[in-house]
C-alpha positions in Angstrom: 11.6 244.9 47.6 8.4 246.6 46.7 6.9 249.0 49.2 4.1 247.4 51.2 5.0 243.8 50.3 6.0 241.6 53.2 8.8 239.1 52.6 7.8 235.5 52.2 8.9 233.1 54.8 8.5 229.4 54.6 8.2 227.4 57.8 8.9 223.7 58.1 7.1 221.7 60.7 9.5 219.2 62.3 8.2 216.2 64.3 9.8 213.8 66.7 8.5 210.4 67.6 6.3 211.8 70.4 4.6 214.2 68.0 4.0 211.4 65.5 2.5 209.3 68.3 0.1 212.1 69.1 -0.9 212.4 65.4 -1.6 208.7 65.3 -4.0 208.9 68.2 -1.7 208.5 71.2 -0.3 205.1 70.2 2.5 203.5 72.2 6.1 204.3 71.6 6.7 200.7 70.5 3.9 200.8 68.0 5.1 204.2 66.6 8.6 202.9 66.3 7.3 200.0 64.2 5.2 202.4 62.0 8.1 204.9 61.3 10.3 202.0 60.4 8.0 200.7 57.7 8.9 200.8 54.1 7.1 203.7 52.6 7.0 205.9 55.7 8.8 209.2 55.1 12.5 209.1 55.9 13.6 211.4 58.7 15.2 214.6 57.6 17.9 214.4 60.2 18.9 212.2 63.2 20.0 214.2 66.3 21.2 213.1 69.6 17.6 213.2 70.8 16.4 211.0 68.0 15.1 211.2 64.5 13.2 214.2 63.1 10.7 214.1 60.3 9.2 216.7 57.9 5.7 217.3 59.3 4.0 217.8 55.9 5.4 214.5 54.7 4.2 212.7 57.8 0.7 214.3 57.7 0.4 213.3 54.0 1.4 209.7 54.9 -1.1 209.5 57.7 -3.9 210.9 55.4 -3.1 208.2 52.8 -2.4 205.2 55.1 -4.4 205.6 58.3 -8.2 205.5 58.6 -9.9 208.4 60.2 -11.4 207.8 63.7 -15.0 206.7 63.6 -17.5 209.5 63.9 -19.2 209.6 67.3 -22.8 210.6 67.4 
């Protein structure tokens, strides 16, 4: 490695259903379950005993493309 160059590390943001609920504005667990089950929503990267886990970047991109931004409050 070159002197003075720091190694590159890539971090992956992982999200569970509760984090996705928060990103979607605090929607109910039932509503979030419907949304993550829709065709076109990113597939989970893994299913653990605690539940499904998604790639945060993929979920954020889906939200940006498919969900309207909250109305601006003046």
